[in-house]
N, C-alpha and C positions, 0 to 999 in steps of 0.2 A: 561560857557556852562552848558546846563541844564540837568540835571539827569534821566534819563529813571524810569519810576514811573510802569513799567508793568513788573508784576511777570511772571515768565513761567510756564504753566497749568500748573495743578497737575492731572497728568495718572489716571484715573478713572478705568482701565481694566489695570491692568500689562498682560505683553504678557508670562510670566513665571509660572503664578498660574495655578492650576490643576481646572479642571471645577467642579464644583458641581454636574451639570446638570447627570442623569444617561444617559449612551449612549445609542444611538437609534439602533435599531433593536433587534435581537433574543441574549440574552445574551449567553455568550460563553460556551458552555456545555464540549462534549469531544471532543478531537482532533482528525480528523479524521486518524493522524499516528498511532495512539493509537487503534483505533476500528481497522484498516490492521490489525496493528499485534497480536491483540486479537485474530481477523477471522483465520489467518494463525496458531496461535498456537491450537485455538481450530481443527480447519481442522489438523493439525498431530493426535491430539488424540481422536478425531471420525474415523479417517480411519483407528486408528490401534484397536477398540474395536466395532466398526459396526455389523460384525457378529455375535457377541452374544449379543450387544443392539439391533437391529432394531428388533429380532422376540420379545422383548418384549415391543418393544414401538408402535409395529403396531396397535395395538388394543386399548391403553390406553386413558380413558375415564377424570381423575379425576386426579387432580395435584400429589396427594398422589400415584396413580398408576404409575406417571411421578419417585417420588423420589424412589421409589421403587424396578422401573426398571432399574434407573441409578446403583441403588445400589448394585442389583445383576447383569447386565450387562455392567458396567464400571467402575467396583471396584475400582481401584487405583487411578482413576479420576473424583470419581461422587463427592468428595467436591466442585471442579469445578463447576459444574452444580446445585446442588442439594442440600438444598431444598431454595435457591435463585431465584433460576432464573426456575424452575417447573410451573409457571403460563407464564412465556414466551416459554417457551418449549412446552406447548399443546397449546398455541395461535398458534406456528410455524407449529405444525405437522397439527392441523387440519386446515392451510390456504388450501383452494380453487386448487393453483397451486403448492401444495405441491411438485416434483418430484417423478419419477415413480423407477430411475433409482440408483444405489447404490453410482457411485461416487457424482452424483449431488445431492442426497439427504445431502451425506455429508457435504457437500461446501455449497447447501441450508440454513441448520439448523447452521453452525460454523459461517456463515454471517452472519444471521438473529441473533443470539446470542449475537454477537460482540460488539451492542450497549450498553449489559447491561440493558434492557428496559429504559432505558433516553430516545431513540431517539426509535421509530418504528422500527420493525422489518424489512420492505418494504426500509427504509431510510437509515438501516442501511447497506443493502444489498447496494444501492445504494453507501455509501460512498465507501467499499470497492470496488466497480467497480471503479471507479474515480480514487482511491487512485493508483489500480495494472494500468489502462490504463496511469496516470502520469510517474510509473514507467516505464514503455514501451517505454516511450518519451522520456526518459533521454538521454543527450548527449551520443555520442558513436559513436567512428570511422568509418566514413563510406569509404574514400579513403585511405590512404596512396602514402607518393612520394619519389622515390629515386634520389640520383643526380646521373647520371652513367657519364663514359666516354666510348664509342663505341668505337670499331676499325674500323668503320664508318666516325669519326672523330666527330663525335656530342658529343656536353659536355652540360649537364644541367639535368634538372628534365626528368625523366621516366615519359611514361605517360600510365599507364594500367601496370605497370614494365615489360616495354619494350623502346628501342631507339624508341622515337620521329621519326627519320629520316627514318630507316632503318628494323624499328621493329623488330626488335632481344631482344628474352625474354629474363628477368633475371632468372639467376640461384639460386633455396637457399637453395644451396647446402654447407652451413657454414661448415658443419663438411670436405669437401673437400679444401674447403679454408683457415681453419688450418690447414690442414693435409701438404696442401701447402708453408706456414710458416714456419714448423719447419724441 
């Protein structure tokens, strides 16, 4: 018999290697969940101190004035915001669409600052809105069914907490059920 003279082909690109090419698209920055969490934290803080802080922030023009306003008006929480975020705070406060009402001002400022300047204030607000909408869409129980045996003779699942055959409603008086058993 003749011997096989061909050799197995050498694999040029193995499947289990890590690509040396950079990833396509925008490089990963801050995770949206972190932005949302920070925004909620900022909302809580700003809601507590807004009564003292807003009169000082209403007429600021420079970063130094922003820093001074936070140090005076938001005393226990000032280090969270200034001096690192003074430029961003001034930018958000001077935005043409800055709200007029107290609660919306707090929410607008908190959501805008949550991106820490790594993303624009507008995009930070968009990310917060998307994360809140995502949370609202999470799974929850829409309807639950109960197995019933009715006096009309029906045995099976209930429909809207009532017998499917005669419509007798289920009483959820658990205390009376437990009292009957004892």
